[in-house]
N, C-alpha and C positions, 0 to 999 in steps of 0.2 A: 633241466628246464628247457622247454621247447623254444626254438627261435620264433620270434613274432613274424607273422606273415604280413608283408606289406601289400596293400592293394593299390595297384597303379591305376590312376584315373587320368584320362586325357583332359588336358586343360588348353584354353586358348592363350593368346599372347598376353592377356591380362591376368592369367592364373586362375580364371574361373573354370569350373567344371563344364565340360562339353558333353552333351547328350550322345549316347551311343547310337550308331545307326541300327535300325531294326534288322533283325536276322531274317533272311529271305524265307526260310522254312516257316517261321511264325507268320509272315505276311501271306504266304500261300494258304496256310490253315485259316487265317482270318478271311481271305478272299473266298475260300470254299464255303464258309459259313454264310457270308452276306450274299453270295451268288445263289446258294441253295435256297435261301429265304426268298430272294427275288423270283426265281423260277417258280416256286410253289405259290407265291402270292400273285404273280403275273397271270397264272392260269386258274385262279380261283374266282368264284362268283359267290357273293355273300358268305365268304369264309370257307367255302367248300371247293375242293379240287377233284378232278377226275383222272384216274390212272390211264395213260395213253395205251397201255397194252391189254388191260382186262376190263376197263370201264368202271372199276370200283370208285365210288364217290365217298369222300371223307373230309374232315377238317384239314385245311392246308398244313397245319402244324403236325398232323399225324402222317402226312405223306412224305415222300422222299424225292430228291432231285436225281433222277436216273440218267445215266450216260449211255448213249448208243455205242460210241467208241469209248473204250475204257478210260477212266480218269487218269490212268498211268500215262496216257498220251497227252502231254501238255498242250500240244497245238490245238486240241479240241476240248480240253478240260473245261474251259469257260465259254465255249461256243454256245450261244443261246438256242441254236437249232439242234445241237448234239445233246442237249440236256433238257429233259422234259419231266413232268410229274409222273411218278410211279408209286404204287402202293408198296409196302414193305415186302409183301409176298413176291410180287413180280421182280422188284429190284434186288432184293437180298437173297431170298430163298430160291428164286428161279433164275438166278444169274442174269437178271436184267431182261429176260425174254427178248433177246436180240433179234430173233426172226420177226416176232410180232412188232417190235419197235421199228424194224426196217419197213414193214408194211405201212405203219403209221406215217413214216417219213416219205415213203415213195422211193423207187429204185434210183432215180437220178440224185436225189438229196443224200441218200445213204451212200452212194458211190462217192460223191463229193466229200462227204465227211470222212469216209475211209481214206481217201487220197490225202486229205488235209492232215489226218492223224499221223501220216507217215513223214510229214515234214518236221524240220527241226524247230525248236522253240527256245526263245531266250527273252526274258524281260528283266529290266533293271529293277532295283528296289523302288526307284521313283515311279516307274511305270506300274508296278504292282500297287503302290500306294494310291495312285490316281484311279486305278481300276476299282480298288476298294471304296474310295470316296464316291465314285460314280454309282456303284450298286447300293451303298448306304443311302445316298440321296434318292435313288429310285424307290427303295424300300420305304423311306419316310413319306414319300408322295402317295404311297398306296395304303397308308395307315388310316 
């Protein structure tokens, strides 16, 4: 017979179950989703958005949020200037067309984003939650 597994659950001083804190990685994924939606909606007109690197126009839902500085650089991952609308071809299959993206941004802005991407990044769970709430609110306003 297998021993029963006990599931420990945090409780408050009254013995009531306390909700677990959200996991940071899950909040980052949620922020990616709501931020991407915001970028694509922000740059759309009548539901259509234009790729900043090749000019293709399509429904905002079919476009992507492309990053000038890689999204692995957390300091610029959710920077509204670093992330612009791109078509799937430019963003995914042409590695973001970084040179064309830099022409769209301009040399000064591209340099600023590059330098910012080299800085350290740290946000608390609470800061991530507030940022998610901010972009959810903006998305609702654009519906």
